[in-house]
C-alpha positions as CSV (number, residue, x, y, z in Angstrom):
1,M,14.6,5.0,-6.0
2,L,13.8,3.4,-9.3
3,A,12.1,0.0,-9.5
4,V,14.4,-2.9,-9.5
5,D,13.5,-4.0,-13.0
6,D,14.1,-0.6,-14.6
7,A,16.9,-0.7,-17.1
8,Q,19.4,2.2,-17.3
9,P,18.3,4.4,-14.4
10,V,18.9,8.1,-14.9
11,A,21.4,10.1,-12.8
12,A,20.0,11.1,-9.4
13,S,20.6,14.8,-10.2
14,V,18.0,14.6,-13.0
15,V,15.1,13.6,-10.7
16,E,14.0,16.0,-8.1
17,V,12.1,14.6,-5.1
18,G,9.1,17.0,-5.1
19,D,5.6,16.1,-4.2
20,A,3.5,13.4,-5.9
21,R,2.4,15.8,-8.6
22,E,5.9,17.0,-9.4
23,R,7.3,13.4,-9.4
24,F,4.5,12.2,-11.7
25,A,5.2,15.1,-14.1
26,Q,8.9,14.2,-14.2
27,W,8.2,10.6,-14.9
28,R,5.8,11.4,-17.7
29,E,8.6,13.6,-19.2
30,G,10.8,10.6,-19.3
31,K,13.2,11.6,-16.5
32,A,12.7,8.6,-14.2
33,G,12.6,5.3,-16.0
34,K,9.7,3.4,-17.5
35,V,8.0,2.5,-14.2
36,L,6.5,4.8,-11.5
37,A,6.3,2.8,-8.3
38,V,3.8,4.0,-5.7
39,S,3.4,2.7,-2.2
40,V,0.2,3.6,-0.3
41,I,0.4,3.5,3.5
42,G,-2.9,3.8,5.4
43,D,-5.8,2.4,7.3
44,S,-9.1,0.9,6.1
45,Y,-9.7,3.8,3.7
46,S,-6.8,2.4,1.6
47,A,-6.9,-1.2,2.8
48,G,-10.5,-1.6,1.7
49,Q,-9.6,-1.0,-1.9
50,D,-13.2,-0.4,-3.0
51,F,-13.4,2.9,-1.1
52,Y,-11.1,4.7,-3.6
53,L,-7.9,3.0,-4.3
54,N,-9.1,0.5,-6.9
55,K,-10.8,3.2,-9.0
56,L,-7.8,5.5,-8.7
57,V,-5.3,2.8,-9.9
58,Q,-7.5,1.7,-12.8
59,R,-7.9,5.3,-14.0
60,V,-4.3,6.2,-13.9
61,A,-3.1,2.8,-15.3
62,G,-5.6,3.1,-18.1
63,E,-3.9,6.3,-19.2
64,V,-0.2,5.6,-18.6
65,G,0.1,1.8,-18.5
66,F,0.2,-0.9,-15.9
67,A,3.5,-2.3,-14.6
68,G,2.1,-5.0,-12.4
69,P,0.4,-5.5,-9.1
70,G,3.3,-4.6,-6.8
71,Y,3.0,-5.7,-3.2
72,V,0.1,-8.1,-2.5
73,G,0.1,-8.5,1.3
74,F,-1.4,-11.5,2.9
75,N,-3.2,-9.1,5.2
76,H,-5.4,-7.1,2.8
77,G,-4.3,-8.0,-0.7
78,A,-3.6,-5.8,-3.7
79,A,-4.5,-2.3,-4.7
80,L,-6.5,-3.8,-7.5
81,G,-8.0,-6.4,-5.2
82,G,-11.6,-7.5,-5.8
83,T,-11.4,-6.9,-9.5
84,H,-8.0,-8.0,-11.0
85,F,-6.1,-9.7,-8.2
86,K,-8.6,-11.4,-5.9
87,Y,-7.5,-12.4,-2.4
88,T,-9.1,-12.0,1.0
89,R,-8.6,-13.6,4.4
90,S,-12.3,-13.5,5.0
91,S,-13.1,-16.2,2.4
92,E,-12.1,-19.8,2.4
93,K,-11.8,-19.6,-1.4
94,Y,-8.6,-17.7,-0.8
95,F,-7.4,-18.4,2.7
96,G,-7.8,-21.7,4.7
97,G,-6.2,-24.1,7.1
98,D,-4.2,-23.5,10.3
99,W,-3.1,-19.9,9.9
100,K,-2.4,-17.5,12.8
101,V,-2.9,-13.9,11.9
102,S,-0.9,-11.4,14.0
103,G,-2.3,-8.3,15.6
104,L,-1.7,-4.9,14.2
105,G,1.6,-3.1,14.8
106,Q,3.9,-5.7,13.4
107,A,7.1,-4.6,11.6
108,S,5.6,-5.6,8.3
109,P,4.7,-3.7,5.2
110,D,1.0,-3.8,6.0
111,S,1.3,-4.0,9.8
112,R,0.4,-7.8,10.1
113,T,1.9,-11.2,9.4
114,V,0.4,-14.6,8.9
115,T,2.0,-17.8,10.3
116,G,1.0,-21.1,8.9
117,R,1.1,-24.7,10.0
118,P,1.2,-27.7,7.6
119,G,-1.8,-27.8,5.4
120,A,-2.5,-24.0,5.6
121,W,-3.0,-22.5,2.1
122,L,-3.8,-19.3,0.4
123,Q,-4.6,-18.3,-3.2
124,V,-4.5,-15.2,-5.3
125,D,-6.5,-15.1,-8.6
126,A,-5.8,-12.9,-11.5
127,S,-8.5,-11.6,-13.9
128,P,-7.4,-9.4,-16.8
129,T,-9.5,-6.7,-18.5
130,P,-8.8,-4.8,-21.7
131,A,-7.2,-2.0,-19.8
132,I,-5.3,-4.1,-17.2
133,N,-3.1,-6.9,-18.3
134,T,-2.5,-9.2,-15.3
135,V,0.4,-11.1,-16.7
136,V,3.4,-11.2,-14.3
137,T,7.0,-11.8,-15.3
138,Q,8.7,-11.4,-11.9
139,A,7.6,-12.5,-8.5
140,K,9.1,-12.9,-5.1
141,L,7.8,-14.1,-1.7
142,L,8.6,-11.9,1.4
143,Y,8.8,-13.7,4.7
144,L,10.2,-13.4,8.2
145,G,12.8,-16.1,8.9
146,N,12.9,-17.5,12.5
147,G,16.3,-19.3,12.2
148,E,14.5,-22.6,11.5
149,S,13.8,-24.3,8.2
150,S,10.3,-24.7,6.8
151,E,8.9,-25.8,3.4
152,I,6.1,-24.5,1.3
153,R,5.0,-25.5,-2.2
154,Y,3.3,-23.3,-4.8
155,R,2.0,-23.3,-8.4
156,W,0.6,-20.7,-10.7
157,T,-2.1,-22.7,-12.4
158,L,-4.0,-25.9,-11.7
159,S,-2.2,-27.7,-14.5
160,Q,1.2,-26.8,-13.3
161,D,3.2,-29.1,-11.1
162,W,3.8,-28.1,-7.5
163,K,7.1,-26.3,-7.0
164,P,8.7,-27.0,-3.6
165,L,10.4,-24.1,-1.8
166,K,12.6,-24.2,1.3
167,L,12.4,-21.1,3.6
168,A,15.3,-20.5,5.9
169,G,17.3,-17.7,7.5
170,S,16.6,-15.1,10.2
171,G,14.9,-11.8,9.8
172,V,13.4,-10.3,6.7
173,Q,13.9,-12.6,3.7
174,E,12.9,-12.7,0.1
175,V,12.9,-15.6,-2.4
176,P,12.1,-15.5,-6.1
177,L,9.2,-17.5,-7.5
178,P,10.2,-18.6,-11.0
179,D,8.1,-20.1,-13.7
180,T,5.6,-17.3,-13.7
181,P,2.6,-18.1,-16.0
182,T,2.4,-16.8,-19.6
183,A,-1.4,-16.5,-19.3
184,A,-3.0,-13.5,-17.7
185,D,-5.8,-15.5,-15.9
186,W,-3.6,-17.3,-13.4
187,A,-4.4,-18.6,-9.9
188,F,-1.4,-18.6,-7.6
189,R,-1.7,-21.1,-4.7
190,L,0.7,-21.5,-1.8
191,E,0.6,-24.3,0.8
192,V,2.6,-25.0,3.9
193,V,4.3,-28.4,3.8
194,N,6.2,-28.4,7.1
195,G,7.4,-26.0,9.7
196,A,5.7,-22.8,10.7
197,P,6.7,-20.0,8.3
198,T,5.7,-16.4,8.9
199,L,4.8,-14.6,5.7
200,F,4.4,-11.0,4.7
201,G,3.2,-11.2,1.1
202,L,4.1,-11.3,-2.6
203,W,5.7,-8.6,-4.8
204,M,5.0,-9.0,-8.5
205,S,5.7,-7.0,-11.6
206,N,5.6,-7.3,-15.4
207,D,7.9,-6.0,-18.1
208,Q,5.7,-3.1,-19.2
209,G,6.0,0.5,-18.5
210,G,3.5,2.4,-16.4
211,V,2.4,2.7,-12.7
212,R,2.8,0.0,-10.1
213,V,0.9,0.6,-6.9
214,S,1.7,-1.4,-3.7
215,K,-0.9,-1.3,-1.0
216,L,0.8,-1.1,2.4
217,A,-2.3,-0.5,4.5
218,A,-4.2,-2.2,7.3
219,S,-7.8,-1.9,8.4
220,G,-7.9,-0.5,11.9
221,A,-4.3,0.8,11.8
222,A,-3.4,4.1,13.6
223,S,-0.1,6.0,13.3
224,A,1.4,4.0,16.2
225,D,1.0,0.8,14.2
226,F,3.4,2.1,11.5
227,Y,6.0,3.5,13.9
228,H,7.6,2.1,17.1
229,S,10.5,3.6,18.9
230,D,12.1,0.2,19.4
231,P,15.3,0.0,17.2
232,K,14.8,-3.7,16.5
233,W,11.3,-3.1,15.3
234,Q,12.5,-0.2,13.1
235,T,15.3,-2.4,11.6
236,Q,12.9,-5.1,10.6
237,W,10.3,-2.7,9.2
238,K,12.9,-0.9,7.1
239,A,14.3,-4.2,5.9
240,A,10.8,-5.4,4.8
241,V,9.6,-2.2,3.2
242,S,12.9,-1.6,1.4
243,K,12.2,-4.7,-0.6
244,I,9.2,-3.0,-2.2
245,P,10.5,-0.4,-4.7
246,A,8.8,3.0,-4.4
247,D,9.3,6.3,-6.1
248,V,6.3,7.9,-4.4
249,Y,4.7,7.3,-0.9
250,L,1.1,8.3,-0.2
251,I,0.5,8.2,3.5
252,M,-3.0,8.7,4.9
253,L,-3.2,8.0,8.6
254,G,-5.2,9.7,11.4
255,G,-8.7,8.4,11.2
256,N,-8.1,5.7,13.8
257,D,-6.0,8.0,15.8
258,Q,-9.1,10.2,16.0
259,G,-11.2,7.2,17.0
260,L,-8.7,6.3,19.7
261,G,-8.5,9.8,21.1
262,V,-4.7,10.0,20.3
263,K,-3.4,13.5,21.0
264,P,-2.4,15.5,17.9
265,Q,1.2,15.9,19.1
266,T,1.5,12.1,19.6
267,Y,0.1,11.5,16.1
268,L,2.6,14.0,14.7
269,H,5.5,12.3,16.5
270,N,4.5,8.9,15.0
271,V,4.2,10.3,11.5
272,Q,7.6,12.0,11.9
273,G,9.1,8.7,12.9
274,L,7.5,7.0,9.9
275,V,8.8,9.6,7.5
276,A,12.3,9.3,9.0
277,M,12.4,5.6,8.4
278,I,11.3,6.0,4.8
279,R,13.9,8.6,4.2
280,E,16.6,6.2,5.5
281,I,15.6,3.4,3.0
282,Q,14.3,5.5,0.1
283,P,16.1,8.9,0.3
284,A,15.1,9.9,-3.3
285,A,11.4,9.0,-2.9
286,S,8.6,11.6,-2.9
287,I,6.8,11.4,0.5
288,N,3.2,12.8,0.6
289,L,1.0,13.2,3.7
290,I,-2.8,13.2,3.3
291,M,-5.2,14.2,5.9
292,R,-8.6,12.6,5.9
293,Q,-11.8,14.6,6.0
294,D,-14.0,14.8,9.1
295,T,-17.1,12.6,9.6
296,T,-19.9,12.8,12.1
297,R,-18.3,10.2,14.4
298,S,-18.0,11.3,18.0
299,S,-14.4,11.9,18.9
300,A,-12.1,13.9,21.2
301,Y,-10.4,15.7,18.3
302,P,-11.7,16.8,14.9
303,M,-9.5,15.9,12.0
304,S,-8.6,19.6,11.7
305,A,-6.7,19.2,15.0
306,Y,-4.4,16.7,13.4
307,A,-4.1,18.8,10.3
308,Q,-3.1,21.9,12.3
309,V,0.0,20.1,13.5
310,L,0.7,18.0,10.4
311,Q,0.5,20.7,7.7
312,P,3.1,23.1,9.0
313,W,5.6,20.3,9.7
314,A,5.0,18.7,6.3
315,Q,5.6,22.0,4.5
316,S,8.7,22.7,6.7
317,Q,10.1,19.4,5.5
318,H,9.2,20.0,1.9
319,L,6.9,17.0,1.8
320,G,3.8,16.8,-0.3
321,Y,0.6,17.6,1.7
322,A,-3.1,17.3,0.8
323,N,-6.2,17.7,2.8
324,L,-9.4,15.8,1.8
325,Q,-11.5,18.3,3.6
326,C,-10.9,20.5,0.5
327,A,-12.6,17.9,-1.6
328,F,-15.6,17.3,0.7
329,G,-16.3,20.9,1.8
330,S,-16.8,22.4,5.2
331,D,-20.4,21.3,5.9
332,V,-19.8,17.9,7.5
333,K,-23.4,17.0,8.1
334,R,-24.4,17.8,4.6
335,Y,-21.8,15.6,2.8
336,A,-21.9,12.9,5.4
337,A,-25.6,12.2,4.7
338,A,-24.7,11.2,1.1
339,M,-21.1,10.3,1.1
340,I,-20.3,8.6,4.5
341,G,-21.8,5.2,5.4
342,P,-24.0,4.3,8.4
343,D,-20.9,3.6,10.5
344,K,-20.1,7.3,10.3
345,I,-16.6,6.5,9.3
346,H,-16.1,5.0,5.9
347,P,-17.0,6.6,2.6
348,V,-19.8,5.2,0.4
349,P,-17.8,3.9,-2.6
350,A,-20.1,5.3,-5.3
351,T,-20.2,8.8,-3.7
352,G,-17.6,9.6,-1.1
353,G,-15.2,7.1,-2.6
354,K,-15.5,8.7,-6.0
355,V,-14.8,12.1,-4.5
356,I,-11.6,10.8,-2.9
357,A,-10.5,9.0,-6.1
358,D,-11.2,12.1,-8.2
359,Y,-9.3,14.3,-5.8
360,F,-6.2,12.0,-5.7
361,Y,-6.3,11.7,-9.5
362,G,-6.5,15.4,-10.0
363,W,-3.8,16.2,-7.5
364,I,-1.3,13.5,-8.7
365,T,-1.7,14.2,-12.4
366,G,-1.8,18.0,-12.0
367,A,-5.4,18.3,-13.4
368,K,-6.4,20.0,-10.1
369,D,-4.2,22.2,-8.0
370,G,-6.3,24.6,-6.0
371,C,-6.8,23.1,-2.5
372,A,-4.0,20.5,-2.3
373,A,-1.8,22.8,-0.2
374,S,-4.3,25.5,0.8
375,P,-4.4,26.8,4.3
376,L,-7.0,25.2,6.7
């Protein structure tokens, strides 16, 4: 599915689904519009953008262009969070007042929602660099209507007058946010005026060609947080995620399944359900499953146990598949000492994070091919 702001989409027969590497090559050949929209679904490895995602996006965008921040969830922010689009719930500089943050497992793009009371506010700051222009030309707010009316106000800069905005309806809703700033160093601020609106996040773009990466990830999430068998839950999730255009999905789940002792077959069932939902809303999208490397954390199952059920199914479904174990090597204790943090779970950004970013870059761009689909 092409991004909503792409003019003159090509015929569907021209673009083959393929894996991320094949879709990226088709796009660079001019077969799929001017924007390649990527959605990353995952846990803290992806939600904590400093681990690998920020480096990866900057590197790719620096080469092929930057088409805007995509989805900036009010759970964990943007793919370029911390550098170009600053937002975090853990700092009162960006998030304050009477907010209720949901638990994991919501039918939301990033598995959580935030519900505000009058006076609650949040802020997203943009900081451009020579390689990344943070100007936005289109923006919309995604929220969950409860059948009652509420009101927020927003502005893009301190000098701009507040813009009032009524939120109404039931279920997943979107509303445009006009009067986007012409300057790149903006500071979007949203405040709740009355009611108790439940919000997902922002989707933003510019009018440039290039990559647009949306971060649909939640720290602590396991596969069951992105798939429920409840039809109503699925309907809401599909409605929300379908509002975030994506040509490519990168799905890296399993680390928290390992930590929770989830059986490999249960994990596979959840991933199968997630893929089925994506196929319903984005039938032309490239879906890619990534298996995390092992760490020295004690667990009932090694990551290879999840890989043993995921890889054959992914290949039988003609999905992209990659295993980070290839990038780290087989000696877990050796690489963990230098590349995994003291919690025995998360990569050290400068070492393990760099390995992950380099691996993804090589796989997606076709610079590296050897172990992306190699046997375990």
